[in-house]
C-alpha positions in Angstrom: 0.0 0.0 0.0 3.0 2.3 0.4 3.3 2.6 -3.4 0.0 4.4 -3.5 -0.7 8.0 -2.5 -4.4 7.3 -2.1 -7.0 4.5 -2.1 -10.3 4.6 -4.0 -13.0 2.8 -2.1 -15.6 1.7 -4.7 -18.8 -0.3 -4.4 -21.9 -0.9 -6.5 -25.2 0.7 -5.3 -28.7 -0.7 -6.0 -28.7 0.9 -9.5 -25.3 -0.6 -10.3 -23.6 2.8 -10.1 -20.1 3.0 -8.7 -20.2 4.9 -5.4 -17.0 5.6 -3.4 -14.5 7.9 -1.8 -10.8 8.6 -2.2 -8.8 8.2 1.0 -5.2 9.2 1.7 -3.0 6.3 2.7 -3.0 7.3 6.4 -6.8 7.2 6.5 -7.0 4.0 4.3 -4.9 2.2 6.9 -8.0 2.1 9.1 -9.7 -0.1 6.6 -13.1 1.5 6.5 -15.2 4.4 5.1 -18.6 5.7 5.9 -21.5 6.6 3.6 -25.0 7.8 4.2 -27.4 5.0 3.8 -29.8 7.3 1.9 -27.9 6.6 -1.3 -30.0 3.4 -1.4 -33.0 5.7 -1.8 -31.7 7.5 -4.9 -33.1 7.3 -8.4 -31.1 8.0 -11.6 -32.4 11.6 -11.6 -31.3 12.1 -7.9 -34.8 11.9 -6.4 -34.3 10.8 -2.7 -37.2 8.5 -1.8 -38.4 7.3 1.6 -38.2 3.7 0.3 -37.5 0.6 2.5 -33.8 0.6 3.3 -33.1 4.3 2.5 -33.1 5.5 6.1 -34.6 8.8 5.0 -37.2 8.8 7.7 -34.8 7.4 10.3 -32.3 10.2 10.6 -30.1 9.3 7.6 -27.6 7.0 9.4 -24.4 5.7 8.0 -23.4 2.4 6.5 -19.8 1.3 7.0 -17.6 0.1 4.1 -14.9 -2.3 5.5 -12.0 -3.6 3.6 -8.6 -5.3 4.2 -5.2 -3.9 3.0 -4.4 -7.1 1.1 -7.5 -6.6 -1.1 -6.2 -3.2 -2.4 -4.8 -3.5 -5.9 -3.6 -1.2 -8.7 -6.2 1.0 -10.4 -6.3 2.7 -13.7 -5.5 6.0 -12.0 -1.9 7.1 -11.2 -0.7 6.5 -7.7 -4.1 5.1 -6.7 -5.1 1.8 -5.3 -8.7 0.5 -5.6 -10.7 -1.7 -3.3 -14.2 -3.1 -3.1 -15.4 -3.1 0.5 -18.0 -5.1 2.4 -21.0 -2.9 3.3 -22.3 -3.1 6.9 -25.2 -1.5 8.7 -25.4 -1.6 12.5 -22.7 -4.3 12.6 -24.4 -6.6 10.1 -24.0 -7.1 6.3 -26.5 -4.6 4.7 -29.4 -6.9 3.6 -30.2 -4.9 0.4 -26.7 -4.7 -0.9 -26.4 -6.8 -4.0 -22.8 -7.9 -3.2 -23.9 -9.1 0.2 -26.8 -11.0 -1.3 -24.4 -12.7 -3.8 -22.0 -13.6 -0.9 -25.0 -15.1 0.9 -25.9 -17.1 -2.2 -22.4 -18.4 -2.7 -22.3 -19.5 1.0 -25.6 -21.4 0.5 -24.2 -23.3 -2.5 -21.0 -24.1 -0.5 -23.2 -25.7 2.2 -24.4 -28.2 -0.4 -20.9 -28.8 -1.6 -21.0 -26.6 -4.8 -18.8 -23.6 -5.7 -20.4 -21.4 -8.4 -18.2 -20.2 -11.2 -19.3 -17.3 -13.4 -18.3 -15.8 -16.8 -20.0 -12.7 -18.1 -20.3 -11.3 -21.6 -20.9 -7.6 -21.8 -22.3 -5.7 -24.8 -22.1 -1.9 -25.2 -22.4 0.9 -27.7 -19.9 3.7 -28.2 -20.9 7.4 -28.9 -19.1 10.5 -29.8 -20.0 14.2 -29.9 -21.0 15.8 -33.2 -20.7 19.5 -34.3 -23.8 20.3 -32.3 -22.4 18.8 -29.1 -24.8 15.9 -29.2 -24.0 12.3 -28.7 -24.1 10.3 -31.9 -22.9 6.8 -32.7 -19.1 6.4 -33.0 -18.1 6.5 -36.6 -16.8 3.1 -37.5 -16.6 2.9 -41.3 -16.5 -0.6 -42.6 -17.4 -2.3 -39.3 -19.1 -5.7 -39.3 -19.9 -8.4 -36.8 -17.0 -10.3 -35.4 -14.7 -7.6 -36.7 -11.3 -6.7 -35.2 -8.8 -4.0 -35.7 -9.0 -0.4 -37.0 -12.1 -0.9 -39.0 -14.2 -1.5 -35.9 -12.3 0.9 -33.6 -10.4 3.5 -35.6 -9.5 5.5 -32.4 -8.1 2.5 -30.7 -10.3 3.0 -27.6 -10.8 -0.7 -26.8 -7.0 -1.3 -27.1 -6.4 1.3 -24.4 -9.0 -0.3 -22.1 -7.4 -3.7 -22.7 -4.0 -2.3 -21.7 -5.3 -0.7 -18.6 -7.2 -3.8 -17.6 -4.0 -5.9 -17.9 -2.2 -3.4 -15.7 -4.9 -3.6 -13.1 -5.1 -7.4 -13.1 -8.5 -7.5 -14.8 -8.4 -10.4 -17.3 -10.3 -10.1 -20.6 -10.9 -13.2 -22.6 -12.0 -11.5 -25.8 -13.5 -8.6 -27.5 -15.1 -8.0 -31.0 -17.6 -5.9 -32.8 -21.2 -7.0 -32.6 -23.9 -7.3 -35.3 -24.7 -3.5 -35.2 -22.1 -0.8 -35.3 -20.7 0.7 -33.1 -21.5 -2.1 -30.7 -18.9 -4.2 -29.0 -18.9 -7.5 -27.0 -16.3 -7.9 -24.2 -15.9 -11.1 -22.3 -14.0 -11.4 -19.0 -12.3 -14.3 -17.3 -14.4 -17.2 -16.1 -13.8 -17.4 -12.3 -15.3 -18.0 -8.9 -18.6 -16.1 -8.7 -17.6 -13.2 -6.3 -14.2 -12.7 -7.9 -15.8 -12.7 -11.4 -18.5 -10.1 -10.6 -16.0 -7.9 -8.7 -13.9 -7.9 -11.9 -17.0 -7.0 -14.0 -17.9 -4.1 -11.7 -14.4 -2.7 -11.8 -14.0 -3.2 -15.5 -17.2 -1.4 -16.4 -16.2 1.5 -14.1 -12.7 1.7 -15.6 -13.8 1.4 -19.3 -16.5 4.1 -19.0 -13.9 6.5 -17.4 -11.2 5.8 -20.0 -13.7 6.4 -22.8 -14.8 9.7 -21.1 -11.2 10.9 -20.8 -10.9 10.4 -24.6 -14.1 12.3 -25.3 -16.3 9.3 -26.0 -19.2 7.7 -24.2 -19.3 3.9 -23.6 -22.9 3.1 -22.9 -24.2 -0.2 -21.5 -27.8 1.0 -22.0 -30.0 -2.0 -23.0 -31.5 -0.4 -26.1 -29.9 3.0 -26.9 -30.8 3.0 -30.6 -34.3 2.1 -31.7 -33.3 0.6 -35.0 -30.3 -1.4 -33.7 -30.0 -4.5 -31.6 -30.0 -4.3 -27.8 -27.1 -4.9 -25.4 -27.2 -7.7 -22.9 -25.2 -9.1 -20.0 -25.1 -12.8 -20.6 -24.4 -14.8 -17.4 -22.6 -18.1 -17.9 -22.3 -20.3 -14.8 -21.3 -23.8 -13.6 -20.7 -25.5 -10.3 -17.6 -27.3 -9.1 -17.8 -29.9 -6.4 -15.3 -30.2 -3.5 -13.0 -32.3 -5.7 -13.0 -29.5 -8.4 -15.1 -31.5 -10.8 -17.6 -29.5 -13.0 -21.1 -30.7 -11.8 -22.8 -29.5 -14.9 -21.2 -32.3 -16.9 -22.2 -36.0 -16.7 -20.5 -38.2 -19.3 -23.0 -41.0 -18.7 -26.0 -39.1 -20.1 -26.9 -38.8 -23.8 -26.4 -35.0 -23.8 -23.6 -34.7 -21.3 -25.7 -32.8 -18.8 -26.1 -33.8 -15.2 -29.2 -33.8 -13.0 -27.9 -30.6 -11.3 -27.7 -29.0 -14.7 -31.2 -30.0 -15.7 -32.6 -28.9 -12.3 -30.8 -25.6 -12.5 -32.3 -25.0 -16.0 -35.8 -25.9 -14.6 -35.4 -23.2 -11.9 -34.5 -20.5 -14.5 -37.5 -21.5 -16.6 -39.9 -21.7 -13.6 -38.9 -18.3 -12.3 -38.6 -16.7 -15.7 -41.1 -13.9 -15.3 -40.3 -13.1 -11.7 -36.6 -12.7 -12.4 -37.0 -10.1 -15.1 -37.4 -7.0 -12.9 -34.2 -7.8 -11.1 -32.0 -8.7 -14.1 -33.7 -6.3 -16.6 -34.5 -3.4 -14.3 -35.2 -0.3 -16.4 -38.0 0.9 -18.7 -35.5 0.7 -21.5 -34.8 -3.0 -20.8 -38.1 -4.0 -22.3 -37.2 -2.3 -25.6 -34.6 -5.0 -25.9 -36.6 -7.9 -24.6 -38.9 -8.6 -27.6 -39.9 -11.6 -29.7 -37.4 -12.6 -32.3 -34.7 -10.5 -30.7 -32.4 -13.3 -29.5 -32.5 -11.6 -26.1 -34.1 -13.8 -23.5 -37.7 -13.1 -24.2 -39.2 -16.6 -24.2 -39.3 -19.0 -21.2 -37.3 -21.7 -23.0 -34.0 -23.5 -23.2 -32.0 -25.3 -25.8 -28.7 -26.8 -26.9 -26.4 -24.2 -28.5 -29.4 -22.1 -29.5 -29.2 -18.3 -29.3 -32.9 -17.8 -29.7 -33.7 -19.2 -26.2 -33.3 -17.6 -22.8 -31.3 -20.5 -21.3 -28.6 -21.7 -23.7 -26.4 -24.7 -23.1 -23.2 -24.2 -25.2 -21.8 -27.2 -26.9 -18.7 -27.5 -24.8 -18.6 -30.5 -22.4 -16.3 -31.7 -19.7 -14.6 -29.0 -17.6 -16.0 -26.3 -19.9 -19.7 -27.3 -19.5 -21.8 -24.3 -18.5 -25.3 -22.8 -18.6 -25.8 -19.4 -20.3 -28.6 -17.1 -19.0 -29.3 -14.5 -21.7 -32.1 -12.3 -20.2 -30.0 -9.9 -18.1 -28.7 -6.5 -19.3 -26.0 -4.2 -18.0 -28.5 -1.8 -16.4 -28.8 -4.4 -13.6 -26.6 -4.4 -10.6 -24.2 -7.3 -11.6 -24.1 -8.7 -8.1 -27.9 -8.7 -7.9 -28.3 -10.2 -11.4 -25.9 -13.1 -10.7 -27.4 -13.7 -7.3 -30.8 -13.9 -8.8 -29.8 -16.3 -11.5 -28.0 -18.5 -9.0 -30.9 -18.4 -6.6 -33.4 -19.5 -9.3 -31.0 -22.3 -10.3 -30.8 -23.4 -6.6 -34.6 -23.4 -6.3 -34.6 -25.7 -9.3 -32.1 -28.0 -7.6 -34.2 -28.0 -4.4 -37.6 -28.4 -5.9 -39.2 -30.8 -8.3 -39.9 -28.4 -11.1 -40.9 -29.8 -14.5 -38.4 -29.2 -17.2 -39.9 -28.6 -20.7 -38.3 -30.2 -23.7 -35.4 -28.4 -25.3 -36.4 -25.8 -27.9 -36.1 -27.0 -31.5 -38.0 -24.3 -33.3 -36.2 -21.2 -34.6 -37.6 -18.6 -32.0 -37.8 -16.1 -34.9 -41.1 -17.2 -36.4 -42.1 -19.9 -34.0 -41.3 -21.3 -30.6 -42.7 -24.1 -28.4 -43.8 -21.9 -25.4 -46.3 -19.0 -24.9 -44.5 -17.8 -21.7 -42.4 -14.8 -22.0 -41.0 -11.9 -20.0 -43.6 -9.2 -19.0 -44.0 -6.5 -21.6 -42.9 -3.6 -19.5 -41.2 -2.7 -16.2 -44.4 -2.3 -14.3 -45.6 -5.8 -15.2 -42.2 -7.1 -14.4 -42.4 -5.7 -10.9 -45.8 -7.3 -10.5 -44.4 -10.6 -11.5 -41.5 -10.3 -9.1 -43.7 -9.5 -6.2 -46.0 -12.4 -7.1 -43.1 -14.8 -7.1 -42.9 -15.1 -3.3 -40.5 -18.1 -3.4 -38.0 -16.1 -5.5 -38.3 -13.0 -3.3 -37.6 -15.0 -0.2 -34.6 -16.7 -1.8 -33.0 -13.5 -3.1 -33.9 -11.5 0.0 -37.1 -9.6 0.8 -35.2 -6.6 2.0 -33.4 -6.2 -1.4 -36.6 -6.9 -3.3 -38.6 -4.3 -1.3 -35.9 -1.6 -1.8 -35.6 -2.4 -5.5 -39.3 -2.5 -6.2 -40.0 0.8 -4.5 -37.3 2.5 -6.5 -38.4 1.0 -9.7 -42.1 1.8 -9.2 -41.1 5.4 -9.0 -39.0 5.1 -12.1 -42.1 3.7 -13.9 -44.3 6.4 -12.7 -41.8 9.1 -13.9 -41.8 7.4 -17.3 -45.6 7.2 -17.8 -46.0 10.8 -16.7 -43.4 12.0 -19.3 -44.2 13.1 -22.8 -41.7 11.5 -25.1 -40.1 13.1 -28.2 -41.9 10.5 -30.3 -45.3 11.6 -29.0 -44.5 15.2 -29.5 -43.4 14.7 -33.1 -46.2 12.2 -33.9 -49.2 14.1 -32.5 -48.5 17.8 -32.1 -49.4 18.9 -35.6 -52.5 16.8 -36.0 -54.3 16.8 -32.7 
């Protein structure tokens, strides 16, 4: 720690935003920082709401962020270490902190002899300022899907992010352009669940800041451009047993999938509608989650099928995994991963029926009528109706999340959009 002049204490709030403080080395040696709990009552537009867990009507007390010196590591800022703390309130882990919920979820799996491993694929668009000082899509002439090099990123922005990530110990597995320009897919190292999500949180924070320093905007918004495809946050997961064996794989079965794998899939299918408000948590999320969008709309699963919500890639053996395609990057990544794992655990614990694997194209036809709710309001209703899932994830987190998002929905429906103004003004 002596090599740093300061330490940046960073954690993800309920919205997935990076909250934190800089501390000089002398202060950081104490291993804690305090924050007003009211930040858990904030909306994107900085409304402070008296929602459960905000402390707004209880005198605005502090939460305590605690960390250990050995967890401080290099950041992308000069002379600055970065650390992700544990969040406590009145001596106990804060119940509606997504990271704490994920840690609780991991501990529950450890109790049954399973260690969750996670790999996350991020999708994002890049924007630049035009002559009118407005954000427009980054000019990437000649870009195409699975492109690499200067055609897809003429300013070399992703290369700079990659270099900084390596310097910070954040391991990327790959990046490439997506189907629509200027959209990119970035995949990080497959790792134990908490370590993997910590890396995702830091990577997103770092990448957005590097782009901003270069005059660009890296947006993980689910559907920023109406005529382009959406951006997701695909969660890949598996479980290792105490001997280090991947429990998703079973060489004795015809498809190489174990009972644990099939039960996990059944849990994701069973709780399909209820999960949506936690893993696709904005009004904009439901612009992305549409039929024939390859985004996780239908309550189905399949073998190496990108039209389904729960995809089983074709790798077997140690690389066997399940891919959950509904989430987007507007979600708190800790909450999203915890939700997916809890749904899988409910499938392991309960005798849910598993529908047959999808064989239809999911573009013109599919074998199920079940799908995500059509908007955020209906998604919140589905979440609150799924009592088993709410209890598994944690009622405190659900209550806080629901109250914040209900206000977000009300703000949306009371707002006149540009489309409405342009469509109706001259004629009505």
